[in-house]
C-alpha positions as CSV (number, residue, x, y, z in Angstrom):
1,M,-107.8,-12.2,-13.6
2,K,-105.5,-13.6,-16.2
3,I,-102.7,-15.7,-14.7
4,K,-99.8,-16.0,-17.0
5,G,-97.0,-17.4,-14.8
6,I,-96.5,-19.6,-11.7
7,I,-93.4,-19.3,-9.5
8,F,-92.4,-22.1,-7.2
9,D,-90.2,-22.2,-4.2
10,V,-88.1,-25.4,-4.5
11,Y,-87.3,-27.1,-1.1
12,G,-90.3,-27.8,1.0
13,T,-92.6,-27.0,-1.9
14,L,-91.6,-29.1,-4.9
15,I,-88.8,-31.2,-3.3
16,D,-89.0,-32.9,0.1
17,I,-85.5,-32.9,1.4
18,Q,-83.8,-33.6,4.6
19,T,-80.1,-32.8,5.4
20,D,-78.0,-33.0,8.5
21,E,-75.0,-30.6,8.4
22,G,-73.9,-31.9,11.8
23,Y,-73.3,-35.4,10.5
24,E,-69.8,-36.4,11.4
25,E,-69.3,-38.4,8.2
26,I,-69.3,-35.2,6.2
27,Y,-66.2,-33.9,7.8
28,R,-64.5,-37.3,8.2
29,A,-64.8,-38.0,4.4
30,I,-63.7,-34.5,3.4
31,S,-60.7,-34.8,5.8
32,H,-59.6,-38.1,4.2
33,F,-60.1,-36.8,0.7
34,L,-58.0,-33.7,1.3
35,T,-55.0,-35.8,2.1
36,Y,-54.8,-36.5,-1.6
37,H,-54.2,-32.8,-2.1
38,G,-51.6,-32.3,0.6
39,I,-54.0,-31.0,3.3
40,Y,-54.0,-32.8,6.6
41,M,-56.8,-31.7,8.9
42,H,-58.8,-33.6,11.5
43,R,-62.5,-33.8,10.7
44,W,-63.4,-31.3,13.4
45,E,-60.8,-28.9,12.1
46,V,-62.5,-29.1,8.7
47,R,-65.9,-28.4,10.3
48,D,-64.6,-25.5,12.3
49,A,-62.8,-24.0,9.3
50,Y,-66.0,-24.3,7.2
51,Y,-68.2,-22.5,9.7
52,R,-65.5,-19.9,10.5
53,I,-65.3,-18.9,6.8
54,M,-69.1,-18.8,6.5
55,E,-69.2,-16.5,9.5
56,E,-66.6,-14.3,7.9
57,Q,-68.8,-14.0,4.8
58,R,-71.7,-13.1,7.0
59,K,-69.8,-10.4,8.9
60,A,-68.5,-8.9,5.6
61,S,-72.0,-8.7,4.2
62,F,-74.4,-5.7,4.6
63,E,-77.4,-7.8,3.6
64,E,-80.4,-8.1,6.0
65,H,-81.1,-11.5,4.7
66,F,-77.6,-12.8,4.1
67,E,-76.8,-15.9,2.0
68,F,-73.4,-17.5,2.0
69,D,-71.5,-18.6,-1.2
70,A,-70.4,-22.2,-0.9
71,L,-68.0,-22.1,-3.9
72,E,-66.2,-19.0,-2.5
73,L,-66.2,-20.6,0.9
74,W,-64.4,-23.8,-0.3
75,Q,-62.0,-21.7,-2.5
76,Q,-61.0,-19.7,0.6
77,F,-60.7,-23.0,2.6
78,L,-58.3,-24.4,0.0
79,N,-56.3,-21.2,-0.4
80,R,-55.7,-21.0,3.4
81,N,-54.8,-24.6,4.0
82,S,-53.0,-25.9,0.9
83,N,-49.3,-25.6,0.3
84,D,-49.6,-27.1,-3.2
85,P,-48.1,-24.6,-5.7
86,D,-50.1,-26.2,-8.5
87,L,-53.5,-25.8,-6.8
88,P,-54.4,-22.1,-7.4
89,G,-56.4,-21.1,-10.4
90,A,-58.8,-23.3,-12.3
91,R,-57.9,-26.4,-10.4
92,T,-58.9,-24.7,-7.1
93,R,-62.3,-23.7,-8.5
94,D,-62.9,-27.3,-9.8
95,L,-61.9,-28.8,-6.4
96,A,-64.0,-26.2,-4.6
97,L,-67.0,-27.3,-6.6
98,F,-66.3,-30.9,-5.9
99,L,-66.1,-30.2,-2.1
100,A,-69.4,-28.3,-2.2
101,E,-71.1,-31.2,-3.9
102,M,-69.5,-33.8,-1.6
103,Y,-70.6,-31.8,1.5
104,R,-74.2,-31.6,0.3
105,G,-74.3,-35.2,-0.9
106,I,-73.1,-36.7,2.3
107,S,-75.3,-34.5,4.4
108,R,-78.4,-35.4,2.4
109,Q,-80.7,-38.0,4.0
110,R,-83.8,-37.7,1.8
111,L,-84.5,-36.3,-1.7
112,Q,-87.8,-36.8,-3.3
113,L,-90.7,-35.0,-4.9
114,Y,-93.9,-34.4,-3.0
115,P,-96.8,-36.5,-4.2
116,G,-98.5,-35.0,-7.2
117,V,-95.7,-32.6,-8.2
118,R,-94.8,-34.2,-11.5
119,E,-98.4,-34.7,-12.5
120,M,-99.2,-31.1,-11.6
121,L,-96.2,-29.6,-13.5
122,D,-97.1,-31.7,-16.6
123,E,-100.6,-30.3,-16.4
124,L,-99.5,-26.7,-16.0
125,R,-96.6,-26.5,-18.5
126,P,-98.7,-26.1,-21.7
127,F,-100.6,-23.1,-20.2
128,Y,-98.3,-21.1,-17.9
129,S,-94.7,-19.9,-17.8
130,M,-93.1,-21.5,-14.8
131,A,-90.1,-20.4,-12.8
132,A,-88.4,-21.5,-9.6
133,V,-86.7,-19.5,-6.8
134,S,-84.7,-21.1,-4.0
135,D,-82.7,-20.2,-0.9
136,A,-79.7,-22.4,-1.5
137,Q,-76.6,-22.9,-3.5
138,R,-76.4,-23.5,-7.3
139,P,-74.1,-26.6,-7.0
140,W,-76.9,-28.1,-4.9
141,V,-80.2,-26.9,-6.5
142,V,-79.5,-27.6,-10.1
143,P,-78.3,-31.2,-9.7
144,E,-81.1,-32.0,-7.2
145,M,-83.7,-30.6,-9.5
146,Q,-82.2,-32.7,-12.3
147,A,-82.1,-35.8,-10.1
148,T,-85.8,-35.4,-9.4
149,G,-86.5,-34.7,-13.0
150,I,-88.0,-31.2,-12.6
151,Y,-85.3,-28.9,-13.8
152,P,-86.5,-28.6,-17.4
153,Y,-89.9,-27.3,-16.3
154,F,-88.6,-23.9,-15.1
155,S,-87.0,-20.9,-16.6
156,P,-85.6,-19.0,-14.9
157,V,-84.3,-20.8,-11.8
158,V,-83.2,-18.0,-9.4
159,I,-80.9,-19.1,-6.6
160,S,-79.9,-17.0,-3.5
161,G,-76.3,-18.2,-3.4
162,D,-75.7,-16.4,-6.7
163,F,-76.7,-13.0,-5.1
164,G,-75.6,-13.0,-1.4
165,F,-79.1,-12.5,-0.2
166,R,-82.2,-14.7,0.2
167,K,-86.0,-14.5,0.5
168,P,-87.9,-12.6,1.7
169,D,-85.6,-10.0,0.1
170,R,-87.7,-8.3,-2.6
171,R,-84.9,-8.5,-5.1
172,M,-85.3,-12.3,-5.3
173,F,-88.8,-11.9,-6.4
174,E,-88.1,-9.0,-8.8
175,T,-85.3,-11.0,-10.4
176,V,-87.6,-13.9,-11.2
177,L,-90.4,-11.6,-12.4
178,S,-87.9,-9.9,-14.7
179,G,-86.9,-13.3,-16.1
180,L,-90.5,-14.2,-16.8
181,E,-91.2,-10.7,-18.2
182,L,-94.5,-10.6,-16.3
183,D,-96.1,-8.2,-13.8
184,P,-96.6,-9.3,-10.2
185,G,-100.4,-9.4,-10.6
186,E,-100.1,-11.9,-13.5
187,V,-98.2,-14.4,-11.3
188,I,-99.0,-16.9,-8.6
189,F,-96.2,-17.7,-6.1
190,V,-96.4,-21.1,-4.4
191,G,-94.3,-21.6,-1.3
192,N,-94.2,-23.4,2.0
193,D,-92.8,-20.8,4.4
194,M,-95.1,-18.1,5.6
195,Y,-92.2,-15.6,6.1
196,R,-89.7,-16.2,3.4
197,D,-92.2,-17.2,0.7
198,I,-95.6,-15.8,1.4
199,H,-94.6,-12.5,3.1
200,G,-91.9,-11.9,0.5
201,A,-94.1,-12.6,-2.5
202,A,-96.9,-10.5,-1.2
203,Q,-94.6,-7.6,-0.6
204,A,-93.6,-7.9,-4.2
205,G,-97.3,-7.7,-5.2
206,M,-97.8,-11.4,-6.2
207,N,-100.7,-13.6,-5.7
208,T,-99.8,-16.2,-3.0
209,V,-100.5,-19.9,-2.4
210,F,-99.3,-21.4,0.8
211,F,-98.5,-25.1,0.6
212,S,-98.7,-26.5,4.1
213,S,-96.0,-29.2,3.7
214,N,-93.8,-30.9,6.3
215,Q,-91.4,-28.0,6.3
216,G,-91.3,-24.3,6.7
217,R,-92.8,-21.7,9.0
218,K,-96.6,-22.1,9.3
219,E,-97.6,-18.8,10.8
220,M,-96.6,-15.2,10.8
221,E,-98.4,-12.4,12.5
222,G,-100.0,-10.1,9.9
223,V,-99.4,-12.5,7.0
224,E,-102.3,-14.2,5.3
225,P,-101.8,-16.1,2.0
226,D,-104.5,-15.7,-0.7
227,Y,-105.0,-19.5,-0.8
228,I,-103.9,-22.5,1.2
229,I,-103.3,-26.0,-0.1
230,Y,-102.5,-29.2,1.9
231,D,-102.0,-31.5,-1.1
232,F,-100.0,-30.4,-4.1
233,L,-102.8,-31.4,-6.5
234,Q,-105.0,-28.9,-4.8
235,L,-103.1,-26.3,-6.8
236,R,-105.7,-26.9,-9.5
237,Q,-108.3,-25.4,-7.3
238,A,-106.1,-22.5,-6.2
239,I,-105.4,-21.5,-9.8
240,G,-109.1,-21.7,-10.5
241,F,-109.7,-19.4,-7.6
242,F,-107.5,-16.7,-9.1
243,E,-108.6,-17.2,-12.6
244,G,-112.2,-16.7,-11.4
245,Q,-111.6,-13.3,-9.9
């Protein structure tokens, strides 16, 4: 078959990342920073408010595979806790973005590409349209893809935080297919999670490659990828497998 496009999951597939959202320093630093904006809250009050607003978003959603909105969360946080009359409006949005970035940056313990990713992307780019889809937040995904040097390889980059739902919701896959202007059978989806990636992509009719990395769900009853790789450079053989059919 003729393969025209390759869609990649981001975290656990292209980028090897580790974060710790329970790290006390996140909430201590945000607590101290907020005093410059007239908000005086203990670190654990910041943490509790963060997760309380996230849970409110969850309860207000009718999505089976809910995704929260980090920017909206921090805007709500600021609106509820600030007495500064000059804060609403554009300044609130700017500060919410800064807080979302600060939260992620302090929680992050590792950010690097898996071995072979850059080499493989360089090899594929002249021959295939490439897109990325991620269960995450735009203020995190785009800067982290830029930091690792891979953002320019992909168009579109579809991010769950923009929609309020995440993989394996079929709409995530349909959105990226629409952006590529390709049919499911013309595409290979590469992911590291048997449920969110492989099951979801297969339900959307895509060819699937499971990258058995150090992250993600390895097994799911009734789900079998079309091809499995254990090293990213093995994607060459996987593509050859589909092209030969």
